[in-house]
C-alpha positions in Angstrom: 22.5 -200.3 84.3 23.1 -201.3 80.7 19.3 -201.9 80.5 18.5 -198.4 81.5 20.7 -197.0 78.8 18.8 -199.1 76.3 15.4 -198.0 77.5 16.7 -194.4 77.3 17.8 -195.1 73.7 14.5 -196.5 72.9 12.6 -193.6 74.4 14.9 -191.2 72.5 14.1 -193.1 69.3 10.5 -192.9 69.7 10.4 -189.3 70.6 12.6 -188.5 67.7 10.4 -190.5 65.2 7.2 -188.8 66.7 8.7 -185.3 66.1 10.0 -186.2 62.6 6.5 -187.5 61.6 4.7 -184.5 63.2 7.1 -181.8 61.6 6.6 -183.5 58.3 3.0 -183.2 58.4 2.9 -179.7 60.0 5.3 -178.3 57.4 3.8 -179.4 54.2 4.0 -176.5 51.7 0.4 -176.7 50.9 -0.6 -176.4 54.6 1.5 -173.5 55.4 1.3 -171.6 52.0 -2.2 -172.9 50.4 -2.4 -172.4 46.7 -5.9 -170.9 47.0 -4.5 -168.0 49.3 -1.5 -167.6 46.9 -3.8 -167.1 43.9 -6.0 -164.7 46.0 -3.0 -162.6 46.8 -1.9 -162.5 43.2 -5.5 -161.4 42.2 -6.0 -158.8 44.9 -4.9 -155.5 43.2 -6.6 -152.9 45.4 -8.1 -152.4 49.0 -11.6 -152.7 47.5 -10.6 -156.3 46.4 -9.5 -157.6 49.7 -12.7 -159.5 50.5 -12.0 -162.7 48.4 -8.6 -162.9 49.9 -9.9 -162.7 53.5 -12.5 -165.4 52.6 -9.7 -167.6 51.2 -7.5 -167.0 54.3 -10.6 -168.0 56.6 -11.3 -171.1 54.5 -7.7 -172.1 54.7 -6.3 -171.8 58.1 -2.5 -171.5 57.7 0.5 -169.3 58.7 0.2 -167.4 55.6 -3.5 -166.9 56.0 -3.2 -165.6 59.5 -0.5 -163.1 58.4 -2.7 -161.8 55.4 -5.8 -161.4 57.8 -3.5 -159.2 60.2 -2.5 -157.2 56.9 -6.0 -156.8 55.5 -7.9 -156.0 58.8 -5.6 -153.1 59.4 -5.5 -151.3 56.2 -6.8 -148.0 57.8 -3.4 -147.9 59.7 -0.4 -146.2 58.3 1.9 -148.7 56.2 4.6 -148.4 59.0 2.3 -149.5 61.7 0.6 -152.3 59.6 4.2 -153.6 58.7 5.2 -153.5 62.3 2.1 -155.5 63.4 2.7 -157.9 60.5 6.3 -158.5 61.4 5.4 -159.2 65.0 2.7 -161.8 63.8 5.2 -163.2 61.4 7.8 -163.9 64.3 4.9 -165.6 66.0 4.1 -167.9 63.0 7.9 -168.8 62.5 8.1 -169.8 66.0 5.1 -172.1 65.6 6.7 -173.7 62.5 10.0 -174.2 64.2 8.2 -175.9 67.1 9.6 -179.3 67.7 12.8 -178.7 65.9 14.8 -177.9 69.1 13.8 -181.6 70.4 15.3 -183.1 67.1 18.5 -181.0 67.8 18.5 -182.2 71.4 18.2 -185.9 70.1 21.0 -185.3 67.7 23.2 -184.5 70.8 22.0 -187.0 73.4 21.6 -190.1 71.4 25.2 -190.6 70.6 26.1 -189.7 74.1 23.7 -192.3 75.5 25.3 -194.9 73.1 28.7 -194.0 74.6 27.3 -194.3 78.2 26.0 -197.7 77.1 29.4 -198.5 75.7 31.2 -197.5 78.8 28.8 -199.6 81.2 29.1 -202.6 78.9 33.0 -202.2 79.1 32.9 -202.0 82.7 30.7 -205.0 82.9 32.9 -207.0 80.5 36.2 -206.2 82.2 34.7 -206.9 85.7 33.8 -210.4 84.2 37.3 -210.8 82.9 38.7 -209.8 86.1 36.9 -212.3 87.9 37.2 -215.2 85.6 40.5 -214.4 83.8 41.1 -214.5 80.0 40.2 -218.1 79.9 37.2 -217.6 77.6 38.1 -215.5 74.6 34.7 -216.1 73.0 33.0 -214.6 76.0 35.1 -211.5 75.8 34.4 -211.2 72.0 30.7 -211.4 72.7 31.0 -208.7 75.4 32.9 -206.3 73.1 30.1 -206.9 70.5 27.4 -206.1 72.9 29.3 -202.9 74.0 29.5 -201.8 70.4 25.7 -202.2 69.9 25.0 -199.3 72.3 27.2 -196.8 70.4 25.6 -198.0 67.0 22.1 -197.6 68.3 22.8 -194.1 69.5 24.2 -193.2 66.0 21.3 -194.9 64.3 19.1 -192.7 66.3 21.0 -189.3 65.9 21.7 -189.6 62.3 18.1 -189.5 61.0 17.3 -186.9 63.6 20.1 -184.8 62.2 19.0 -185.2 58.6 15.2 -184.2 59.7 16.5 -181.3 61.7 18.6 -180.0 58.9 15.9 -180.5 56.3 13.1 -179.0 58.4 15.2 -176.0 59.4 15.8 -175.2 55.7 12.1 -175.8 54.9 11.0 -173.3 57.6 13.5 -170.8 56.2 12.1 -171.3 52.6 8.5 -170.9 53.8 9.4 -167.8 55.7 10.9 -166.3 52.6 7.8 -167.3 50.4 5.4 -165.8 53.1 7.5 -162.6 53.3 7.5 -162.2 49.5 3.8 -162.7 49.3 3.1 -160.2 52.1 5.5 -157.6 50.6 3.9 -157.9 47.2 0.4 -157.3 48.8 1.5 -154.5 51.1 3.1 -152.7 48.0 -0.2 -153.2 46.0 -2.4 -152.1 48.8 -0.5 -149.1 49.9 0.5 -148.0 46.2 -1.5 -144.7 46.4 
């Protein structure tokens, strides 16, 4: 039973590490908000000047690029309708950016619990041994307790980096969302100025 707990802890750590690396690569600022698109947004002063912006969005596939393509391809719509379509697409993009964060959140919860299960299983085994052989060998009891505490430690060592990554990536998604919203609002204001 104890082996199963350690295998589960190992699987949890591998999954956690995979999602930490994957989200780290996916949430790079330049990947979500490419500088070329930012520059094109700042240079786009009117509806007639949206072609360079659209080309920049097509060359740099990103969350911001997809949002701006929705905005610029529907300029004949009234502002309120374009804003509503943009908000719907923005929710879609935020969900994509948050993908995988729930896995890290789950790992934060289950890794310490798996460690605790390992501790309980280890205690049961150790006290069963003590019950069969008595308290004749204190070294054996100390070794058993040492093994028991390792499961808890491993669970915590998995949960702590997952918690740090989850907190950092959640805040980063929030910051990216604010930046994309700001750029889209600036552009909407300029394109619907008249």
